[in-house]
N, C-alpha and C positions, 0 to 999 in steps of 0.2 A: 380422337384426344379434341376436346376446345381449343380452338384458335383464337388469334386475335381477332381474326376476321369475322368470327361467330360473335366476339362480344361488342363488336363495332354495329354489325347486322342488329343484336337484341336494345343496343342503347338509340340507333337508329345515330351516329355520327358514323364518321371514319375512321379508317385503321389510324391515320394520323396524330388524330384524337387521344383515341387508346392510351396509345404508344407516350403521347404529351402527361396522360393522367400516369403513367404505371413508371415515366422515367424523371418526373418533375422536368423537363425541358420545355418547357413552354407555358405561363399561366393559360388557366381554361377555366370559365363563368365556374362558378359554385353548382348552377343546376345540372351543367353537361358534366361536370365532375359527379355529384352524384348519381346522375345517369348510370355511367361507366360504372362505378363502384359496385352501383348495386346489379347491373349486367353479369360483372367480374361474380359476387356472389352468386346470384343466380344458377348461374354455370358451372361455378366451380372450377374458372379460370386461372391456371396457375403460371406464374411469369416466367419464362424462361431467363434467370438472372444469368448463365451462360452464353448465352445470346448476345444479352445486353452487353458482358464485358468485352466479346470480341467489339463490339464496336467502340465502346467508353473510353476504354482502357482500364476502368473501372469496375472493382469487384463487389463495390459494399459491404467488406468484409476488415475486420480490424484483427490481427495477431496478438495475442496475449502471452507473455510468458513471463511467467510467475512461480517458486515454489508454492504451491496452495498447498499441494495433497503433506509437503513436509513439514509446512507452518500453517499451523492455523492461523493467525495474524491473516495472511494473504486470504484466505477463503472469504472475508469478510471485505478485501478491497477486489476480487473478483466479483462480489454479488455487484459493488457501488460498479464497477465494468460495463457488467452485463446489462445493469438496468438503463446505464446512459447509451451504448450499443444500439441498445434494444429500440429506445425514443428517435434515436436519429433514423432509425430503420436500415441500421449494419449488424451484420453479424459476427459473429465470437468464433476465431479459433484460440483453441488454449494446447499451450506447452506446458510441461515443466521443465525448467533448468537443473531443476537439484540442488541449485546453486553451488553447482562446479564450471568453471569455466571454460569446459573444454565442452562438454553439455551443451553449454550454452550458446557457443557460438556453431554448434549443430542443429539445433534446434529455434535459431533465429534463423539461420540459410533455410532451413525448411517454407518455416512461416512464406520469407522472402518467395522463393519457388511454387508457393500455393498463388503466389498473384495477391496480396492482400493489399489493402490501400494504404496501410500507413501499421505500426506497430508499436505497443505498448509494452516496456520491459521494468522487471525489477530487476537491477544488475546483482553481479556476483561481485567477491572480492576482491576480484582480478577480472574487469569485464572489458580491456583493451582490446583484444582480438573480435569481441563481439560490437564493441562501438565503431574499432576500425572499417568492417564490415559494412556496418549500415551507411558509415558515411560515407566510402567508397561509394556504393551504389544509392547514394541520395537518396536512403528511404525516410520520410515521414515518418519519426520514433517522439515516442515520448519517454521519458524515466520514471519511474515511480518508489516512495518510499527513499531509496540512495541514491544522492548525488553521484553526477561524474564529470561535472564541470561545468561552469557558467555560458556556455555555446552552446549547451543543448536546451529542448523545452524538458522540465520535469518539476515534478511535484511530492511534498514529501510532509510530515508534520516535524514542527516544530522542536529540536530534541535537547540540546542546552538546557536553555530555559527548565524545562519539565522537570529534569534530572535536577538541576539548584535546587527547584523547591520542595522535592523531596529530600535533600539534605537539611536544608535550612529548618523544614518541619521537624525533623530528626533532632537536631541540634536543640531548636526549642523545648524539646522533651528529657533533656539534660545528656544525651546522649556525644558522647568527645569520641569514640572509636566508632565511626560507621563505615562497616566495609561497601565493596561494590562488587558485582559479578557481571564482568563486561562481556559486550561480544566477539565476536570474530573480527580478530586486525585486519583493516582493508578496509573494511565497509564503513563510509560516511556517517550513520547511525552510531556504531562505536565509538570513533571519534570524537561526535559532538557529542553524546553522552558522558563520556570521561572529562569532557571539557565540562559538560555539566557540574557532575561532580566536585571536581577540583574547585571550581567557583562558588558552590555553594560551602565547602572545606573553606577558603579564604574569607566570606564575607560575614563567615561565626568566629573568626579569628583561631580557627582549626587548622594544626598543621595537617600538611600532604604526607602520608605514610604510605613505601611502598608496598609494605604489607598487607595492607588493607586494600589494596585491587587487585583483583584473581580473575583471568582471563577464564568464559565459559563455555568460547565456540559457538554462541547464539544457539546451545543446544541444550536439550535437556539433563545428558551424560557427563557434557561436558560441565556444567552447573554444580552438578550433583560433587563431581570432584573439585570444583573450586572450592565450594560450601565447605568441603570437610578440610580444603588446604588453611581458609581463612580461621576456621576453629581451632586449628590443631597450631596456632602461633602461640608465641609465647604473651602477647597481650589480645586474644582476639576480638573481636569485632563486639559490640555490647546491638548493634543494629547493622542490619544487612539489607540493602537494594539491589535488586537484580535489573537487569538490561535487557529484557524480554520476557514475555510469556510463555514460553518454552523454558529458557532459564529457572522463572521461577516452578515451574513441578518437581526441576531436579533439585532446586535449594531446599523447598518442603520433603522432598526426599531423603533430604541429608540432613536435617531437623530431626526428624523423625527416629531417623539410625540412630542418632548420636541421644534420642531419649529430652531432647529440646523441645519447647511448649512455648509457643507463639500465643502473646507477646509477654509473658509472663519471663520464662530464660533470655529470650532474644526478640527484638521485636524486628519487623520485616516490611518492606513496603517494596515495589514493583513497578518499572515501568511497562507500559500493556496490559490493560483490562481486557476481562473474556466472561464471558456468558455465563460461566459457571466458579467464578471469582468470589460474591459472595453469599455461594452457597460453604463454601469452606467455612472452619470453626476453630479462630477465628475470621470472619472476615477480611478478603485482603485491601489496604490501602493501595493505591493503584496510581498510574497516568494513564489516559484514558486517551486513542488517538482515534481523529475521527475517518477510522477506515474506509468504510464506504463512501464518505466524502473525497476521499481521496483520490477511491478507483473512478466515480464520479468526475474529478477535475481532472482525471490524466484523459477521459475518454473527451471534453469541450480541448483541453489544449491540441487534442490532436486533428480534429476536427478544422479548429482554427488555421492548424499549421494547413491542410489540406486545402481551405479554402484563399489560405493567402501564404504561399509558400514561401516569399523574400523577407516577411517579416524579421524583426530581433525575436533572438531567443528568449524564454520566459522561465522563471524560476519562482515557480506558488506555493507557499508556506500553509499551511493548516495548522491553529492551535490548538493542544490537548485542553484536556480535561482532567480538573485533580478530582478523584475519588475518595473522599473520606471516610474510611471505615475503622475496622479495629485491632487490626495485625500490626499499624504502628503502635500502639499501648493506650489511644484516645478512647473516645467514650466514640458513638455513633451521632455524625454532622450531615445537612446535607451538602454534596455534589458543588462544587462552583458552578455557575454557568460558563461557557464557552464563550473567548470575547468572536469577534468578526473575524472572517478568513482575511489573509495581508497576502499579496501578492509582490515581490521584489524585482524589477528589470534590476540585472546584472551588471548592464551598462552602465546606470547611473549612481 
C-alpha cells in the first residue's frame, strides 16, 4: 500500500510537506503543492482520514437530517447541501428522521456518535428533545426550512409574503372565497403561511372565514381529505391554495374524484414549485422556493460557525419566485425574477 513516505519520495519533499498539502495546515508553495498532488495521483495514494481525525479532532464530515425520502422538496435541498459540502472538502452523512420527533432525536444522536463536525437539520413540528440534545453537547448546527428560535443558526425561504401574493392574485381575478390547505401544526412554515393567507385576505378587504382553512398535515392524503372538507362546505371556495407540493398532489386527486376541472370549475395555486408542475393540464401556478440555494446557504452558515464558534447566531431568509402559469385561470406569462437574498440578524 502506498504511504505518505512514498509520495514524499516521488515529489522530492518531506513527509511533513505532504501532510501540510493534504491537511491544509500550513501554506505550501504552488509548485511544491503541484508536485505533491501529482505524486498522489501517479501513485494512487489514498489519505487516511480516520487517522487524521484522531489527530485533529475533525472528521471533515457533516451530518444531514432531512426527510428527503418522504418529502421531495428536501431532495433538492439535499443537492444544494451536497454540492456545498463537496466544494469545501466535506463528506456528508445522511439520515431521514421522517418528521417524527422521537426518531429525529435518535438519528441526531447517531450522527453525533459518528463524530461529524457539525449538523444541518430540518426540524420536526416538535423538535425540543433534539434541540436540547444538540445544545447540551454544543454541536455546531444549522436548522433549515423550519425555524426553531432566533438563538440558532438557521436558513429558510420567505413564507408569509409569497402566500399573501397568491391570495392577492386570486382576489384580483375576482375570487372572494379563497381556501387554504395548510400544513402540519407546529411547523414554522405552517404558521407563517397561514399568516400570509390572512394578510392577503385583509389587504383585499376579504373576511377570514375559518371554514375556508383546512389542515392537510403537509401530506398528500391529508390534503385530499382537507380539500373534500372545503368543497363540502355550504359556501365552498372558488379558489384553493395548497401550502406545499405534497398537498398539491392530494388536492388534485380530490378535485379529480369530485369531477371538478381546474381552472374552469375551481382555481388552484400552490406553494412549492416542482419539476413536473408545468406538465399538468392546466399548468400549475406556484411559488418556487430556492431549495438548492437553501441547502448551499446552510453549508456556508455551518462552515462559518465551525470557523467562528462564538459569533452571534444568524437567520438567513431567501426570497421565493412567483411562477405564473394557468391553473389560477390566467393566460401564460413569464415568471418574475427573484430579488436578492436577505439576511436577518435576530439581535438587531
